[in-house]
gemmi code that builds the backbone of each chain (N, CA, C; Angstrom):
import gemmi

chains = {
    "A": [
        ("LYS", (6.260, 35.225, 24.514), (6.570, 36.069, 23.265), (8.021, 36.893, 23.384)),
        ("GLN", (8.981, 36.647, 22.080), (9.738, 37.535, 22.871), (9.795, 39.045, 21.671)),
        ("GLU", (9.818, 40.110, 22.969), (9.998, 41.560, 22.453), (11.413, 42.174, 22.345)),
        ("VAL", (11.367, 43.074, 21.256), (12.748, 43.358, 20.782), (12.627, 44.773, 20.503)),
        ("THR", (12.873, 45.359, 21.434), (13.155, 47.081, 21.068), (14.289, 47.374, 20.931)),
        ("GLN", (14.495, 48.552, 20.039), (15.748, 49.230, 19.315), (15.637, 50.797, 19.716)),
        ("ILE", (16.822, 51.004, 20.210), (16.850, 52.641, 20.743), (18.329, 53.095, 20.290)),
        ("PRO", (18.360, 54.125, 19.490), (17.374, 54.947, 19.273), (16.889, 54.480, 17.869)),
        ("ALA", (15.472, 54.835, 17.442), (14.488, 54.726, 16.314), (15.452, 54.836, 15.206)),
        ("ALA", (16.119, 56.104, 15.196), (16.463, 56.589, 14.224), (17.852, 58.098, 14.849)),
        ("LEU", (18.945, 58.470, 13.776), (19.945, 58.572, 14.385), (20.801, 59.390, 12.960)),
        ("SER", (21.339, 60.519, 13.331), (21.528, 61.183, 12.289), (23.339, 61.860, 12.727)),
        ("VAL", (24.079, 61.528, 12.209), (25.285, 61.755, 12.752), (26.419, 62.531, 11.347)),
        ("PRO", (27.198, 63.124, 11.559), (28.734, 63.902, 10.551), (29.046, 62.509, 10.705)),
        ("GLU", (29.998, 62.478, 9.288), (30.761, 61.575, 8.957), (32.018, 61.734, 10.073)),
        ("GLY", (32.366, 60.317, 10.328), (33.825, 60.044, 11.097), (33.172, 59.742, 12.297)),
        ("GLU", (31.977, 60.358, 12.959), (31.604, 59.904, 14.117), (30.982, 58.320, 14.451)),
        ("ASN", (31.586, 57.818, 15.452), (31.367, 56.154, 16.042), (29.836, 56.598, 16.425)),
        ("LEU", (29.138, 55.444, 16.136), (27.775, 54.835, 16.210), (27.759, 53.955, 17.389)),
        ("VAL", (26.320, 53.745, 17.990), (26.275, 53.231, 19.043), (24.308, 52.432, 18.646)),
        ("LEU", (24.259, 51.517, 18.617), (22.821, 51.126, 18.600), (22.712, 50.223, 19.188)),
        ("ASN", (21.501, 50.423, 20.370), (21.060, 49.469, 21.319), (19.924, 48.711, 20.883)),
        ("CYS", (20.031, 47.314, 21.778), (19.035, 46.607, 21.030), (18.758, 45.640, 22.382)),
        ("SER", (17.223, 45.692, 22.773), (16.794, 44.922, 24.127), (15.984, 43.914, 23.750)),
        ("PHE", (16.046, 42.966, 24.301), (15.294, 41.651, 24.505), (14.807, 40.990, 25.704)),
        ("THR", (13.149, 40.644, 25.573), (12.634, 40.131, 27.043), (12.945, 38.744, 27.188)),
        ("ASP", (13.004, 37.730, 26.317), (13.334, 36.698, 26.871), (14.632, 36.371, 26.545)),
        ("SER", (15.467, 35.988, 27.501), (17.149, 35.980, 27.547), (17.716, 34.258, 27.208)),
        ("ALA", (16.478, 33.903, 27.288), (16.839, 32.329, 26.897), (17.227, 32.124, 25.288)),
        ("ILE", (18.011, 32.691, 24.746), (18.691, 32.845, 23.395), (19.711, 31.587, 22.809)),
        ("TYR", (19.576, 31.776, 21.715), (21.050, 30.450, 21.338), (21.875, 31.741, 20.525)),
        ("ASN", (21.310, 32.743, 20.175), (22.389, 33.433, 19.395), (21.940, 34.622, 19.020)),
        ("LEU", (22.768, 35.934, 18.319), (21.613, 37.036, 18.323), (22.258, 37.743, 16.753)),
        ("GLN", (21.533, 38.104, 15.950), (22.232, 38.484, 14.443), (21.893, 39.902, 14.601)),
        ("TRP", (22.901, 40.674, 13.843), (22.763, 42.371, 13.263), (22.647, 42.274, 11.771)),
        ("PHE", (21.596, 42.884, 11.445), (21.601, 42.502, 10.146), (21.284, 44.664, 9.680)),
        ("ARG", (21.610, 44.348, 8.474), (21.960, 46.044, 7.817), (20.248, 45.846, 6.807)),
        ("GLN", (19.760, 46.667, 6.146), (18.811, 46.761, 5.831), (18.685, 48.533, 4.665)),
        ("ASP", (19.046, 48.293, 3.118), (18.937, 49.450, 2.607), (17.306, 49.707, 2.336)),
        ("PRO", (17.025, 50.673, 1.874), (15.554, 50.908, 1.683), (14.722, 50.128, 0.493)),
        ("GLY", (13.777, 49.582, 0.712), (13.150, 48.687, -0.422), (14.179, 47.232, -0.632)),
        ("LYS", (14.830, 47.105, -0.344), (15.901, 46.348, -0.228), (15.817, 44.670, 0.930)),
        ("GLY", (16.259, 43.625, 0.739), (16.434, 42.438, 1.654), (17.231, 42.774, 3.144)),
        ("LEU", (17.697, 42.100, 3.778), (18.709, 41.875, 4.618), (20.288, 41.575, 4.215)),
        ("THR", (20.691, 42.185, 5.123), (22.222, 41.951, 4.722), (22.955, 41.262, 5.935)),
        ("SER", (23.582, 39.946, 6.669), (24.008, 39.787, 7.971), (25.045, 40.723, 7.992)),
        ("LEU", (25.377, 41.038, 9.251), (26.374, 41.672, 9.623), (26.857, 40.952, 10.403)),
        ("LEU", (26.527, 40.623, 11.595), (27.392, 39.771, 12.385), (26.324, 38.670, 13.372)),
        ("LEU", (27.020, 37.475, 13.797), (26.139, 36.861, 14.391), (27.067, 36.376, 15.685)),
        ("ILE", (26.240, 36.664, 16.571), (26.725, 36.458, 18.126), (26.356, 35.295, 18.817)),
        ("GLN", (27.082, 33.969, 19.528), (26.625, 32.937, 19.693), (26.226, 33.444, 21.466)),
        ("SER", (25.472, 32.781, 21.787), (25.001, 33.098, 23.281), (25.903, 32.908, 24.369)),
        ("SER", (27.253, 32.108, 24.244), (28.224, 31.711, 24.651), (29.561, 32.914, 24.624)),
        ("GLN", (29.355, 33.642, 23.720), (30.088, 35.092, 23.353), (30.024, 36.097, 23.901)),
        ("ARG", (30.752, 37.203, 24.180), (30.230, 38.742, 24.802), (30.525, 39.791, 24.384)),
        ("GLU", (30.952, 39.419, 22.707), (30.973, 39.837, 21.616), (32.031, 39.521, 20.257)),
        ("GLN", (31.650, 40.092, 19.126), (31.937, 39.967, 17.983), (32.283, 40.982, 17.201)),
        ("THR", (33.457, 40.857, 16.162), (34.059, 41.870, 15.637), (34.000, 41.901, 13.892)),
        ("SER", (33.997, 42.635, 13.147), (33.913, 42.241, 11.645), (34.352, 43.658, 11.254)),
        ("GLY", (35.671, 43.875, 11.148), (36.072, 45.164, 10.606), (36.034, 46.293, 11.311)),
        ("ARG", (34.943, 47.475, 11.058), (34.373, 48.675, 11.638), (33.487, 48.434, 12.683)),
        ("LEU", (33.146, 46.901, 12.280), (31.821, 46.701, 13.483), (31.992, 45.621, 14.621)),
        ("ASN", (31.416, 46.233, 15.649), (31.723, 45.580, 16.778), (30.584, 45.118, 17.495)),
        ("ALA", (29.845, 44.176, 17.852), (28.846, 43.904, 18.284), (28.802, 43.086, 19.937)),
        ("SER", (28.444, 43.734, 20.957), (28.197, 43.132, 22.133), (26.904, 42.558, 22.607)),
        ("LEU", (27.164, 41.294, 23.272), (25.851, 40.536, 24.138), (26.104, 40.712, 25.823)),
        ("ASP", (24.814, 41.116, 26.065), (24.938, 40.722, 27.580), (23.507, 39.627, 27.781)),
        ("LYS", (23.828, 38.525, 27.724), (22.438, 38.021, 27.765), (21.416, 37.820, 28.717)),
        ("SER", (22.273, 37.670, 29.794), (21.781, 37.987, 31.199), (20.770, 38.983, 31.719)),
        ("SER", (21.230, 40.076, 30.894), (20.281, 41.220, 30.918), (19.796, 41.676, 30.056)),
        ("GLY", (19.461, 40.738, 28.516), (18.845, 40.918, 27.717), (19.113, 42.121, 26.822)),
        ("ARG", (20.326, 42.136, 26.128), (20.721, 43.630, 25.700), (22.096, 43.368, 24.893)),
        ("SER", (22.004, 44.212, 23.454), (23.004, 43.601, 22.754), (23.321, 45.252, 21.729)),
        ("THR", (24.338, 45.570, 21.803), (24.684, 46.735, 21.112), (25.727, 46.606, 20.130)),
        ("LEU", (24.982, 47.078, 19.059), (26.301, 47.452, 18.068), (27.037, 48.374, 17.967)),
        ("TYR", (28.584, 48.836, 17.643), (29.071, 49.733, 17.946), (29.836, 49.882, 16.258)),
        ("ILE", (29.933, 50.971, 15.447), (30.405, 51.131, 14.289), (31.100, 52.009, 14.179)),
        ("ALA", (32.249, 52.213, 13.865), (33.327, 53.074, 14.476), (33.788, 53.872, 12.686)),
        ("ALA", (34.058, 55.064, 13.402), (34.364, 56.120, 11.855), (33.200, 55.977, 11.241)),
        ("SER", (32.256, 56.214, 11.062), (31.165, 56.152, 10.420), (31.056, 57.165, 8.885)),
        ("GLN", (30.847, 55.821, 8.020), (30.849, 57.230, 6.606), (29.463, 56.726, 5.830)),
        ("PRO", (29.118, 57.752, 4.882), (28.133, 57.817, 4.241), (27.597, 56.523, 3.992)),
        ("GLY", (28.146, 55.599, 3.351), (27.894, 54.517, 2.826), (27.185, 53.416, 4.170)),
        ("ASP", (27.002, 53.885, 5.325), (26.863, 53.269, 6.438), (25.428, 53.483, 6.642)),
        ("SER", (24.899, 54.741, 5.970), (23.247, 54.819, 6.219), (22.356, 53.734, 5.472)),
        ("ALA", (21.735, 52.959, 6.414), (20.434, 52.159, 6.605), (19.885, 52.021, 7.733)),
        ("THR", (19.249, 50.903, 7.860), (18.315, 50.585, 8.701), (18.884, 49.429, 9.358)),
        ("TYR", (19.195, 49.209, 10.959), (19.857, 48.429, 11.615), (19.070, 47.404, 12.228)),
        ("LEU", (18.862, 46.390, 12.254), (18.238, 45.214, 12.720), (18.684, 44.232, 13.646)),
        ("CYS", (18.053, 44.117, 14.663), (19.004, 43.049, 15.747), (17.568, 41.834, 15.604)),
        ("ALA", (18.242, 40.843, 15.632), (17.100, 39.622, 15.687), (17.961, 38.316, 16.778)),
        ("PRO", (17.283, 38.400, 17.962), (18.072, 37.250, 18.884), (17.011, 36.023, 18.526)),
        ("TYR", (17.678, 34.712, 18.382), (17.075, 33.329, 17.980), (17.136, 32.909, 19.489)),
        ("SER", (15.613, 32.302, 19.777), (15.151, 31.755, 20.915), (15.176, 30.225, 20.079)),
        ("HIS", (13.299, 30.109, 19.706), (12.894, 29.057, 18.424), (12.728, 29.923, 17.568)),
        ("LYS", (12.920, 30.736, 17.080), (12.900, 31.491, 15.705), (13.442, 32.727, 15.677)),
        ("LEU", (14.017, 33.782, 14.842), (14.320, 34.862, 14.951), (13.358, 35.811, 14.599)),
        ("SER", (13.208, 36.605, 15.688), (12.357, 37.941, 16.355), (13.315, 39.311, 16.175)),
        ("PHE", (12.434, 40.139, 15.501), (12.804, 41.419, 14.911), (12.358, 42.421, 15.889)),
        ("GLY", (13.144, 43.497, 15.882), (12.836, 44.768, 16.347), (12.362, 45.855, 15.379)),
        ("ALA", (12.078, 46.867, 15.173), (11.677, 47.882, 14.309), (12.996, 48.517, 13.868)),
        ("GLY", (14.101, 48.233, 14.349), (15.295, 48.792, 13.675), (15.798, 50.255, 14.462)),
        ("THR", (17.060, 50.466, 13.968), (17.485, 51.960, 13.858), (17.686, 52.401, 12.572)),
        ("THR", (17.361, 53.521, 12.221), (17.255, 53.817, 10.799), (18.537, 55.135, 10.737)),
        ("VAL", (19.800, 54.861, 10.571), (20.754, 55.689, 10.441), (21.061, 56.503, 9.283)),
        ("THR", (21.474, 57.913, 9.517), (22.002, 58.478, 8.552), (23.233, 59.076, 8.693)),
        ("VAL", (24.176, 59.167, 8.125), (25.585, 59.835, 7.906), (25.633, 60.706, 6.972)),
        ("ARG", (25.950, 62.046, 7.654), (25.866, 63.154, 6.940), (27.495, 63.159, 6.373)),
        ("ALA", (27.599, 63.558, 4.780), (28.724, 63.853, 4.341), (29.347, 65.412, 4.794)),
    ],
    "B": [
        ("GLU", (25.138, 39.761, -4.584), (24.968, 38.369, -4.542), (24.803, 37.766, -3.121)),
        ("THR", (23.597, 37.503, -2.757), (23.547, 36.953, -1.448), (23.645, 35.920, -1.079)),
        ("GLY", (23.152, 35.330, -2.109), (23.104, 33.374, -2.327), (21.702, 33.255, -2.007)),
        ("VAL", (20.818, 34.088, -2.040), (19.170, 33.581, -1.615), (18.736, 34.971, -2.552)),
        ("THR", (18.051, 34.271, -3.843), (17.377, 34.988, -5.119), (15.897, 34.772, -4.750)),
        ("GLN", (15.304, 35.735, -5.009), (13.834, 35.890, -5.165), (13.795, 36.503, -6.417)),
        ("THR", (11.961, 36.094, -6.799), (11.647, 36.783, -8.019), (10.562, 36.707, -8.148)),
        ("PRO", (9.563, 37.580, -8.830), (10.279, 38.599, -8.917), (10.462, 39.725, -8.324)),
        ("ARG", (11.306, 40.756, -8.488), (11.805, 41.654, -7.541), (10.057, 42.928, -7.477)),
        ("HIS", (9.547, 43.115, -7.824), (8.402, 43.574, -8.236), (7.118, 43.048, -8.741)),
        ("LEU", (6.100, 43.301, -7.974), (4.842, 42.583, -8.602), (3.562, 43.224, -7.961)),
        ("VAL", (2.646, 43.593, -8.901), (1.265, 44.481, -8.661), (0.440, 43.396, -9.267)),
        ("MET", (-0.750, 43.054, -8.601), (-1.319, 42.148, -8.795), (-2.987, 42.908, -8.276)),
        ("GLY", (-4.376, 42.265, -8.948), (-5.337, 42.105, -8.509), (-5.967, 41.770, -7.594)),
        ("MET", (-7.029, 41.951, -7.044), (-7.402, 41.107, -5.778), (-7.981, 39.625, -6.163)),
        ("THR", (-8.346, 39.735, -7.728), (-8.754, 38.022, -8.047), (-7.549, 37.379, -8.695)),
        ("ASN", (-6.511, 37.739, -8.793), (-5.591, 37.458, -9.635), (-4.902, 36.289, -8.765)),
        ("LYS", (-4.260, 35.176, -9.626), (-3.313, 34.199, -8.768), (-1.715, 34.343, -9.091)),
        ("LYS", (-1.027, 34.247, -8.566), (0.474, 34.759, -8.676), (1.202, 33.890, -7.634)),
        ("SER", (2.676, 33.590, -8.250), (3.523, 33.423, -7.038), (4.514, 33.894, -6.877)),
        ("LEU", (5.388, 33.896, -5.739), (6.950, 34.562, -5.522), (7.634, 33.162, -5.519)),
        ("LYS", (8.913, 33.332, -6.244), (9.826, 32.570, -6.142), (10.828, 32.627, -5.167)),
        ("CYS", (11.508, 31.462, -4.715), (12.807, 32.220, -3.710), (13.623, 30.664, -3.875)),
        ("GLU", (15.092, 30.841, -4.436), (16.037, 29.832, -4.590), (17.157, 29.916, -3.539)),
        ("GLN", (17.924, 29.395, -3.314), (18.940, 29.256, -2.291), (20.162, 28.821, -3.030)),
        ("HIS", (21.302, 28.983, -2.556), (22.562, 28.229, -3.337), (23.423, 27.944, -2.554)),
        ("LEU", (23.019, 28.389, -0.923), (24.108, 28.145, 0.137), (24.214, 26.371, 0.608)),
        ("GLY", (23.311, 25.822, 0.068), (23.616, 24.232, 0.575), (22.529, 24.306, 1.843)),
        ("HIS", (21.861, 24.891, 2.382), (20.939, 25.174, 3.493), (19.844, 24.605, 3.364)),
        ("ASN", (19.551, 24.042, 4.449), (18.258, 22.982, 4.816), (16.849, 23.360, 5.256)),
        ("ALA", (16.825, 24.588, 5.816), (15.764, 25.497, 6.156), (15.696, 26.536, 5.811)),
        ("MET", (14.259, 27.132, 5.102), (13.992, 28.253, 4.178), (12.657, 28.334, 5.274)),
        ("TYR", (12.536, 30.163, 4.905), (11.640, 31.040, 5.511), (10.969, 31.710, 4.810)),
        ("TRP", (9.496, 32.378, 4.826), (9.397, 33.533, 4.159), (8.741, 34.391, 5.174)),
        ("TYR", (8.868, 35.785, 5.188), (8.590, 37.009, 6.013), (8.090, 38.181, 5.480)),
        ("LYS", (7.378, 38.677, 6.135), (6.214, 39.784, 5.432), (6.914, 40.829, 6.193)),
        ("GLN", (7.136, 41.946, 5.711), (7.661, 43.330, 6.355), (6.847, 44.174, 5.617)),
        ("SER", (5.456, 44.666, 6.267), (4.657, 45.521, 6.111), (5.602, 47.108, 6.363)),
        ("ALA", (5.043, 48.371, 6.138), (5.597, 49.676, 6.386), (5.456, 50.005, 7.985)),
        ("LYS", (6.582, 50.189, 8.715), (5.953, 50.494, 10.132), (5.929, 49.557, 11.090)),
        ("LYS", (6.433, 48.098, 10.498), (6.136, 47.172, 11.359), (7.255, 46.586, 10.990)),
        ("PRO", (7.620, 45.463, 12.509), (8.762, 44.604, 12.242), (8.612, 43.263, 11.498)),
        ("LEU", (9.567, 42.865, 10.973), (9.148, 41.628, 10.309), (8.647, 40.632, 11.015)),
        ("GLU", (7.417, 40.014, 10.360), (6.522, 39.006, 10.309), (7.049, 37.355, 9.749)),
        ("LEU", (7.200, 36.243, 10.879), (7.313, 35.386, 10.270), (6.587, 34.566, 9.813)),
        ("MET", (6.098, 34.125, 8.480), (4.989, 33.575, 8.051), (5.070, 32.175, 7.870)),
        ("PHE", (6.217, 31.356, 7.496), (6.477, 30.071, 7.487), (7.766, 29.511, 7.535)),
        ("VAL", (7.731, 28.616, 7.915), (9.260, 27.751, 7.965), (9.328, 26.489, 7.764)),
        ("TYR", (10.407, 26.061, 6.716), (10.282, 24.749, 5.920), (11.736, 24.135, 6.639)),
        ("SER", (11.853, 22.722, 6.961), (13.366, 22.532, 7.476), (13.170, 20.933, 6.616)),
        ("LEU", (14.234, 20.979, 5.667), (14.190, 19.363, 5.079), (12.636, 19.225, 4.318)),
        ("GLU", (12.518, 20.404, 3.468), (11.394, 20.560, 2.682), (10.068, 19.982, 2.926)),
        ("GLU", (9.642, 20.337, 4.595), (9.215, 19.586, 5.118), (8.232, 21.177, 6.554)),
        ("ARG", (6.831, 21.663, 6.541), (6.690, 22.992, 6.732), (6.498, 22.317, 8.363)),
        ("VAL", (7.270, 23.062, 8.949), (7.093, 22.747, 10.720), (6.891, 24.402, 11.601)),
        ("GLU", (6.166, 25.397, 10.744), (5.769, 26.472, 11.021), (4.638, 27.129, 10.413)),
        ("ASN", (3.431, 27.016, 10.714), (2.201, 28.201, 10.055), (2.202, 29.336, 11.043)),
        ("ASN", (2.500, 30.595, 11.087), (1.886, 31.242, 12.018), (1.129, 32.117, 11.895)),
        ("SER", (-0.289, 31.696, 11.851), (-1.658, 31.819, 11.622), (-1.379, 32.722, 10.537)),
        ("VAL", (-1.303, 31.892, 9.142), (-1.193, 33.200, 8.459), (-2.490, 32.374, 7.181)),
        ("PRO", (-2.909, 33.553, 6.600), (-4.822, 33.286, 6.060), (-4.135, 31.997, 4.600)),
        ("SER", (-5.029, 31.341, 4.673), (-4.863, 30.938, 3.865), (-5.055, 31.114, 2.461)),
        ("ARG", (-5.179, 32.379, 1.818), (-5.071, 33.292, 0.159), (-3.197, 32.953, 0.447)),
        ("PHE", (-2.350, 32.605, 1.031), (-1.321, 32.516, 1.120), (-0.709, 31.076, 1.201)),
        ("SER", (-0.378, 30.146, 0.220), (0.009, 28.893, 0.486), (1.664, 28.608, -0.258)),
        ("PRO", (1.907, 28.460, 0.801), (3.493, 27.948, 0.360), (4.081, 26.698, -0.237)),
        ("GLU", (5.104, 26.216, -0.598), (5.283, 25.030, -1.266), (6.969, 25.111, -1.288)),
        ("CYS", (7.595, 23.624, -0.948), (8.917, 23.755, -1.094), (9.259, 22.375, -1.608)),
        ("PRO", (9.118, 22.402, -2.855), (9.425, 21.066, -3.621), (10.957, 20.547, -3.379)),
        ("ASN", (11.887, 21.053, -2.829), (12.767, 20.691, -2.562), (13.988, 21.699, -1.645)),
        ("SER", (15.240, 21.209, -1.376), (15.768, 22.151, -0.259), (16.401, 23.504, -0.809)),
        ("SER", (16.369, 23.805, -2.248), (16.540, 24.597, -3.229), (15.695, 25.869, -2.993)),
        ("HIS", (14.667, 25.500, -3.061), (13.341, 26.205, -3.736), (12.277, 26.055, -2.846)),
        ("LEU", (11.867, 27.591, -2.668), (10.593, 27.654, -1.822), (9.629, 28.740, -2.467)),
        ("PHE", (8.457, 28.548, -2.850), (7.339, 29.285, -3.476), (6.568, 29.840, -2.579)),
        ("LEU", (5.582, 30.773, -2.703), (4.774, 31.250, -1.929), (3.592, 31.565, -2.836)),
        ("HIS", (2.522, 30.936, -2.915), (1.559, 31.152, -4.029), (0.471, 32.148, -3.509)),
        ("LEU", (-0.460, 32.539, -4.469), (-1.199, 34.120, -3.716), (-2.216, 34.143, -4.747)),
        ("HIS", (-3.567, 34.120, -3.746), (-4.510, 34.471, -4.554), (-5.675, 34.779, -3.660)),
        ("THR", (-6.645, 35.753, -4.068), (-7.490, 36.233, -3.804), (-6.823, 37.321, -2.502)),
        ("LEU", (-5.804, 37.563, -2.940), (-5.410, 38.925, -1.971), (-5.867, 39.707, -1.344)),
        ("GLN", (-5.758, 40.897, -0.396), (-6.676, 42.124, -0.144), (-5.300, 43.732, 0.066)),
        ("PRO", (-5.691, 44.067, -0.469), (-4.927, 45.396, -0.176), (-3.975, 45.465, 1.257)),
        ("GLU", (-4.475, 44.957, 1.760), (-3.359, 45.386, 3.456), (-2.319, 44.094, 3.213)),
        ("ASP", (-2.384, 43.648, 1.677), (-1.328, 42.347, 2.337), (-0.345, 42.992, 0.914)),
        ("SER", (-0.048, 43.811, 0.618), (0.950, 44.831, -0.021), (1.559, 44.766, 1.429)),
        ("ALA", (3.370, 44.766, 0.914), (4.136, 44.579, 1.640), (5.757, 44.123, 0.709)),
        ("LEU", (6.376, 44.018, 1.423), (7.784, 43.425, 1.051), (8.018, 41.930, 1.558)),
        ("TYR", (7.690, 40.730, 0.711), (8.015, 39.873, 1.203), (9.394, 39.254, 0.988)),
        ("LEU", (9.946, 38.778, 2.068), (11.134, 38.242, 2.166), (11.543, 36.610, 2.447)),
        ("CYS", (12.583, 36.211, 1.526), (12.574, 34.933, 1.881), (14.222, 34.765, 2.524)),
        ("ALA", (14.132, 33.621, 3.320), (15.864, 33.520, 3.892), (15.805, 31.790, 3.951)),
        ("SER", (17.462, 31.794, 4.168), (17.635, 30.292, 4.549), (18.893, 30.320, 5.453)),
        ("SER", (18.779, 29.287, 6.529), (20.052, 28.817, 7.230), (20.476, 27.358, 7.081)),
        ("ARG", (21.405, 27.048, 7.420), (22.295, 25.643, 7.093), (21.128, 24.917, 7.975)),
        ("GLU", (20.420, 25.200, 9.098), (19.663, 24.203, 9.680), (18.562, 25.076, 10.900)),
        ("ARG", (17.710, 24.514, 10.924), (16.327, 25.114, 11.633), (17.349, 24.833, 13.546)),
        ("GLY", (17.780, 25.616, 13.844), (17.948, 25.676, 14.957), (19.311, 26.588, 15.790)),
        ("ALA", (19.649, 26.197, 16.979), (20.663, 27.186, 17.405), (21.840, 27.421, 16.475)),
        ("ASN", (22.597, 28.809, 16.687), (24.060, 28.275, 16.176), (24.339, 29.041, 14.473)),
        ("THR", (23.118, 28.968, 13.736), (23.015, 29.017, 12.239), (22.731, 30.602, 12.337)),
        ("GLU", (23.541, 30.929, 11.188), (23.023, 32.317, 10.528), (22.070, 32.068, 9.342)),
        ("ALA", (21.474, 33.007, 9.139), (20.234, 33.435, 8.539), (20.698, 34.413, 7.241)),
        ("PHE", (20.134, 33.794, 6.263), (20.596, 34.791, 5.089), (19.441, 35.117, 4.332)),
        ("PHE", (19.019, 36.766, 4.211), (17.893, 37.078, 3.065), (18.232, 37.394, 1.563)),
        ("GLY", (16.799, 36.806, 0.872), (17.370, 37.511, -0.218), (16.654, 39.378, -0.497)),
        ("GLN", (16.510, 39.565, -1.455), (16.235, 40.852, -1.802), (15.026, 41.236, -1.543)),
        ("GLY", (13.932, 40.287, -1.882), (12.560, 40.565, -1.488), (11.731, 41.097, -2.443)),
        ("THR", (10.525, 40.350, -2.500), (9.931, 41.282, -3.798), (8.486, 41.988, -2.950)),
        ("ARG", (8.582, 42.990, -3.746), (7.755, 44.326, -3.441), (6.218, 43.840, -3.848)),
        ("LEU", (5.647, 43.631, -3.127), (4.178, 43.139, -3.777), (3.078, 44.515, -3.131)),
        ("THR", (2.074, 44.742, -4.425), (1.133, 45.739, -4.517), (0.084, 45.149, -4.573)),
        ("VAL", (-1.008, 44.852, -3.904), (-2.298, 44.481, -3.985), (-3.271, 45.778, -4.362)),
        ("VAL", (-3.837, 45.853, -5.955), (-4.572, 46.959, -6.083), (-5.901, 46.328, -6.594)),
    ],
}
model = gemmi.Model(1)
for chain_id, residues in chains.items():
    chain = gemmi.Chain(chain_id)
    for i, (resn, *xyz) in enumerate(residues, 1):
        res = gemmi.Residue()
        res.name, res.seqid = resn, gemmi.SeqId(i, " ")
        for name, pos in zip(("N", "CA", "C"), xyz):
            atom = gemmi.Atom()
            atom.name, atom.element = name, gemmi.Element(name[0])
            atom.pos, atom.b_iso = gemmi.Position(*pos), 0.0
            res.add_atom(atom)
        chain.add_residue(res)
    model.add_chain(chain)
structure = gemmi.Structure()
structure.add_model(model)
structure.setup_entities()
């Protein structure tokens, strides 16, 4: 069974600071990994999809890296803004998407 | 607009009621999923449909009954629920069930069982 751990559980930073969110997973035999954003009480918004053959993927201020062999992914958010406040979830895909508990980010204006 | 629409957004039901949650996707996807998100717990996969056929049922109690009449629509029929079933129910879809496909989620239905 795939176990997903996200560290830290919560993070509070001043606006403009860069964010580093960590994700680790126990089964390295994955096909891809997705990062999602979830606002309180809402659904999940897909941010990035990294294929197993890729090392990183970028979209605007977001950059995600993947080290499949060590079971790790990191999401970097550059120059954070208050609108980035949300819970961020990583989900490796082996035979299904498995989710961690997420990292709740607060960006202070 | 996520391409995956869930209705209703909020639902309060008694333990003896019967209700249904609806999910519709406009992305041309062939796989659809139901997830449950309880407070302080990770998302739990409930059911998977691929090409309108149920391919996965993760030990979900029979008081939850899914239905997929076509590749664009997915329902979750609810009856005689318990208060612990109160949660956010999320629907998702992907182009196909398998590797290298991106999953898209709806906004969820917040269910409260009283």
